[in-house]
C-alpha positions as a printed Julia matrix, in Angstrom:
384×3 Matrix{Float64}:
 176.66   66.94  140.62
 180.34   67.17  142.58
 180.71   67.69  146.16
 181.66   71.49  145.5
 180.61   74.38  143.46
 182.87   77.31  141.51
 180.6    80.28  141.77
 181.27   82.7   138.78
 180.3    86.43  139.2
 180.64   89.01  136.39
 181.88   92.51  137.82
 181.6    95.95  136.14
 185.1    95.95  134.81
 184.24   92.89  132.54
 187.0    90.77  134.72
 185.57   87.76  136.34
 185.5    86.85  140.16
 186.14   83.7   140.95
 184.9    82.31  144.49
 187.06   79.64  145.8
 185.22   76.29  145.98
 182.77   75.73  148.78
 182.55   72.38  150.71
 179.35   71.37  151.54
 178.62   68.69  154.64
 175.56   67.34  152.49
 173.59   68.17  149.45
 169.86   68.29  148.31
 168.79   68.65  144.84
 165.89   71.58  145.48
 168.88   74.0   146.95
 170.43   76.28  144.65
 174.13   76.09  145.52
 175.06   78.21  142.73
 173.24   81.23  144.03
 174.46   80.92  147.88
 176.25   83.98  147.92
 175.95   87.81  149.1
 175.43   90.39  146.62
 175.6    94.3   146.63
 174.84   96.99  143.94
 177.58   99.26  145.45
 181.23   98.26  146.75
 180.63  100.8   149.78
 177.38   98.7   150.83
 179.75   95.82  152.25
 183.19   97.54  151.97
 183.5    98.43  155.83
 182.57   95.35  157.2
 185.07   93.38  154.67
 187.68   96.23  155.92
 187.07   95.31  159.49
 187.05   91.57  158.71
 190.52   91.6   157.02
 191.8    93.58  160.44
 189.94   91.07  162.82
 193.28   90.16  164.46
 193.59   94.03  165.64
 190.32   95.0   166.24
 186.82   93.36  167.22
 184.44   92.87  164.54
 180.73   93.34  165.58
 178.06   91.57  163.89
 174.23   92.16  164.88
 171.72   89.63  163.43
 168.21   90.46  163.7
 165.2    88.22  163.34
 162.25   86.24  164.45
 161.78   82.56  165.21
 164.44   81.43  163.76
 166.97   83.72  165.85
 165.35   82.97  168.68
 166.44   79.45  168.98
 169.67   80.32  167.53
 170.43   76.97  165.23
 171.53   78.42  162.48
 172.86   81.65  163.77
 175.05   79.97  166.03
 176.46   78.01  163.42
 177.31   80.8   161.81
 178.75   82.63  165.07
 180.96   79.15  165.83
 182.24   79.1   162.12
 183.16   82.64  161.74
 185.09   82.81  165.28
 186.74   79.52  164.17
 188.32   81.62  161.12
 188.73   85.05  162.6
 188.85   84.62  166.29
 186.71   84.5   169.32
 185.14   88.07  170.49
 182.48   87.02  172.63
 179.41   85.1   172.81
 177.57   88.13  172.01
 173.7    89.12  173.39
 171.83   87.01  175.83
 168.73   87.49  177.54
 166.91   85.86  180.89
 164.04   84.51  178.7
 162.63   82.67  181.53
 161.66   85.71  183.26
 159.89   86.97  179.98
 157.66   83.91  179.69
 159.61   82.31  176.8
 162.38   80.15  175.55
 166.36   81.0   175.67
 168.65   80.03  172.5
 170.21   76.3   172.27
 173.11   76.93  174.01
 172.11   78.4   177.11
 169.21   78.16  179.83
 167.62   80.67  182.11
 166.3    80.59  185.5
 164.05   82.6   187.22
 162.37   83.4   190.69
 160.26   86.03  192.1
 157.88   88.1   190.69
 158.57   89.45  186.93
 156.72   91.58  184.79
 157.87   91.78  180.67
 157.24   92.51  177.38
 158.06   91.4   174.2
 158.41   93.37  170.71
 155.28   91.69  169.39
 153.21   93.33  172.33
 150.63   95.46  170.93
 151.48   98.29  173.28
 154.61   97.32  175.51
 154.84   98.54  178.85
 158.3    98.99  179.36
 161.17  100.46  176.92
 162.86   97.62  174.52
 166.14   97.77  173.09
 168.31   95.41  170.69
 166.95   91.89  172.25
 163.5    92.84  171.72
 162.6    92.1   175.11
 162.45   93.78  178.51
 161.95   92.24  182.34
 161.05   94.46  185.33
 160.54   93.73  188.71
 159.76   95.35  192.08
 160.64   92.67  193.93
 164.1    92.71  195.5
 164.18   88.92  196.27
 163.6    88.43  192.35
 166.48   86.71  190.48
 167.5    85.03  187.35
 170.2    82.85  186.36
 172.14   82.02  182.66
 173.51   78.3   182.5
 175.67   77.91  179.47
 175.93   74.1   178.19
 179.0    72.5   178.64
 178.61   70.87  175.41
 178.78   73.75  173.02
 181.51   75.37  174.77
 179.77   78.83  174.4
 181.85   80.38  176.81
 185.72   80.63  176.63
 188.56   81.37  179.27
 188.85   85.07  177.95
 184.9    86.06  177.71
 185.35   88.15  180.92
 183.96   91.3   179.69
 179.9    91.86  180.68
 177.44   94.69  179.79
 174.2    94.54  181.4
 171.79   96.69  179.82
 169.44   98.08  182.46
 168.08  101.0   184.05
 170.6   102.76  186.01
 169.07  105.45  188.12
 168.23  106.29  191.76
 165.09  103.79  191.75
 167.26  101.11  190.56
 167.9    98.15  192.93
 171.55   97.16  193.42
 172.99   93.84  191.36
 174.76   91.54  193.22
 176.37   88.76  190.7
 177.46   85.61  191.61
 179.53   83.22  189.2
 179.25   79.54  189.36
 179.15   78.2   192.92
 180.83   81.81  194.63
 179.42   82.58  197.85
 180.16   86.33  197.68
 178.63   88.08  195.04
 179.92   91.52  192.98
 177.96   94.11  194.32
 177.33   96.91  191.39
 175.26   99.8   192.99
 173.55  100.87  189.47
 171.73  103.49  191.55
 175.03  105.51  192.29
 175.61  105.75  188.08
 174.87  108.0   185.65
 171.33  107.15  183.33
 173.61  105.37  180.65
 170.98  102.54  180.15
 173.85   99.88  180.76
 176.67   98.81  183.08
 180.24   97.14  182.41
 181.56   94.44  184.78
 184.87   93.01  184.45
 184.4    89.52  185.92
 187.18   87.7   187.72
 187.08   84.86  185.29
 184.79   83.69  182.93
 181.82   81.35  183.65
 179.14   79.28  182.56
 176.9    79.98  185.2
 176.07   83.54  185.82
 173.35   84.24  188.62
 171.94   87.85  189.01
 169.95   89.07  192.42
 169.56   92.37  193.86
 170.26   94.45  197.23
 168.27   97.73  198.27
 170.39  100.62  200.11
 167.52  102.68  200.94
 163.73  102.84  200.02
 164.42  104.95  196.83
 165.47  101.69  195.12
 162.04   99.99  194.22
 162.83   98.1   190.97
 165.0    96.45  188.39
 164.65   96.53  184.48
 167.07   94.7   182.03
 166.84   94.42  178.16
 169.59   92.26  177.9
 173.41   91.34  178.55
 176.56   91.46  176.14
 179.0    88.8   176.79
 182.96   89.55  175.29
 186.17   88.82  175.23
 188.41   90.86  177.23
 190.5    91.43  174.12
 189.68   93.62  171.08
 190.02   91.31  168.49
 187.84   88.41  166.84
 184.16   88.45  166.17
 181.26   89.44  168.11
 178.09   88.07  166.66
 174.96   89.01  168.28
 171.91   87.09  167.18
 168.59   88.32  168.5
 165.26   87.32  167.96
 161.87   86.9   169.42
 159.1    84.56  167.93
 156.57   86.08  165.84
 158.43   89.44  165.24
 158.55   91.56  162.0
 159.31   95.17  160.99
 157.01   96.81  162.89
 158.13   94.89  166.01
 161.68   96.7   165.55
 160.23  100.07  165.42
 158.3    99.01  169.06
 161.82   99.2   170.44
 162.47  102.27  171.63
 166.0   101.95  173.2
 166.93  100.44  170.04
 168.72  103.55  168.67
 170.25  104.1   171.97
 171.42  100.1   172.41
 173.12  100.39  168.89
 174.84  103.3   169.6
 176.67  101.57  172.63
 177.08   98.15  170.67
 178.35   99.93  167.48
 177.95   97.28  164.95
 180.1    96.58  161.94
 177.63   94.84  160.15
 173.51   94.45  160.61
 171.83   91.51  159.35
 168.07   92.51  158.82
 166.44   89.02  158.68
 162.79   89.1   159.4
 159.71   90.61  157.54
 157.84   87.53  156.99
 155.56   88.05  159.77
 154.23   91.31  158.51
 152.59   89.62  155.75
 152.42   85.96  156.57
 149.37   86.01  158.74
 147.6    88.8   156.52
 147.66   90.23  152.97
 150.62   91.46  151.35
 151.21   95.4   151.91
 154.31   96.51  149.99
 154.07  100.29  150.57
 153.8    99.32  154.37
 156.59   97.11  154.44
 158.84  100.01  152.33
 157.85  102.6   155.35
 159.0   100.07  158.04
 162.23   98.86  156.4
 163.27  102.15  155.37
 162.61  103.31  158.77
 164.73  100.66  160.28
 167.34  101.23  158.0
 167.8   105.12  159.04
 167.68  104.02  162.66
 170.76  102.08  162.06
 172.56  104.32  160.01
 171.91  107.16  162.23
 173.29  105.09  165.55
 176.1   103.59  163.84
 176.8   105.93  160.46
 180.01  103.64  159.27
 177.94  100.17  159.82
 177.28   97.87  156.66
 173.65   96.71  156.47
 172.6    93.06  154.99
 168.81   92.37  154.08
 167.53   88.93  153.27
 164.17   87.19  153.18
 162.16   84.41  153.93
 162.27   80.69  152.45
 158.89   79.26  150.96
 156.11   79.37  153.44
 152.53   77.12  153.71
 149.82   78.21  155.49
 146.85   75.51  156.36
 148.3    73.39  153.47
 148.24   76.24  151.11
 151.46   77.99  149.79
 151.94   81.68  150.25
 152.48   83.04  147.33
 154.04   86.48  148.85
 157.25   84.99  149.54
 158.3    85.64  145.66
 157.11   89.34  146.11
 159.24   89.6   149.25
 162.25   88.24  147.56
 161.76   90.69  144.49
 161.19   93.86  147.01
 163.98   93.1   149.35
 166.23   92.75  146.2
 165.2    96.41  145.14
 165.31   97.89  148.76
 169.17   96.53  148.76
 169.57   98.6   145.81
 167.56  101.83  146.41
 169.01  101.71  150.21
 172.61  100.71  149.41
 172.72   97.26  151.48
 174.45   94.11  150.68
 171.75   91.39  149.79
 171.17   87.74  150.41
 168.36   85.96  148.21
 167.7    83.15  150.75
 164.19   82.61  149.07
 166.21   81.46  145.39
 169.11   79.88  147.18
 166.58   77.59  149.65
 164.63   76.47  146.34
 162.29   79.57  145.41
 158.34   78.65  145.26
 157.01   75.7   146.91
 160.4    74.56  147.99
 159.04   73.88  151.87
 157.35   70.9   150.43
 160.42   69.33  149.1
 162.01   70.14  152.52
 159.46   68.43  154.63
 159.68   65.24  152.45
 163.38   65.59  153.36
 163.01   65.82  157.14
 164.7    69.31  156.95
 160.91   71.37  157.47
 158.56   70.9   160.64
 154.93   69.69  159.75
 153.98   73.26  159.22
 156.16   73.62  156.3
 157.28   76.88  158.0
 159.77   76.26  160.47
 162.81   74.4   159.98
 164.19   71.14  161.92
 167.51   71.08  163.51
 168.79   69.57  160.35
 167.12   71.47  158.19
């Protein structure tokens, strides 16, 4: 085999579309490179996104990629973000979250620190105590001395000089603490009296400069302000161009988890994605039996919410690679591949058959042997 593939696809008018050769940095025999493409059944399933991508120099292209543990770490979505932005322009880092305050880990390119007393919920909680939005998690404190900090690793250069637009998704009402925002080693904070703002659910801040350290603490003007509640932050470039690629995921999340996010629709309206990638679902059947009727109910509800909040957005469905549980192969992954294909056709979504591309049934045993999967034959290694 050569180091490139040319994929030939038939199209409706009996002409042939040739995709330019794709260069791969390395090849393994079990990956089906000839199937490595996005497909769709109706042109309008993807036309909005491609139209925006074509004009990325003159208008920001907003992508929202929703998943579970493989997105919380952000290894492969981070690679996607960096590659797309190197071609179409750097529109921002996208969604980030103070994960330390929520008792879990952050993405690969930044650390989070936390002080004071925090409560939290994630979309895998049975009965969440607080409203959650796009990020799938929310933190809450009644401690005015609490704080959190985001520290971006300089190695990855995630923060560029023009990333000076910050949106904080938080409660903005008379009961909210004011925000004191510090950049780097600044001693004087930017004071944001969100208790004076209408109940938008977010506050926008134009930063005086981009910085790889953002610290958030609080102040209290009177006794009415007694808490702070945050469901994520978005870091953007100041200009209206390039790719803004946000990846959000919570370990263990599934379709049902998204439906617990009561602020999801409201925040989608604020974010206005041009493409939403729904990249989860395995956790809905991996621990238990496969229930396709339930999967369709939950996925169709998610698609409905997205199209109500962002009517022009393209939606891309994908599925899971082969999975194992207690040294036994999980047979439902193939069913899930067929299910997501059917749903893409039924609900006019684009489709990426990751199950087949990654090798199909029993493939994770080969991934593991090649050092590309963890011993659980569920999660991948960094190289994988």
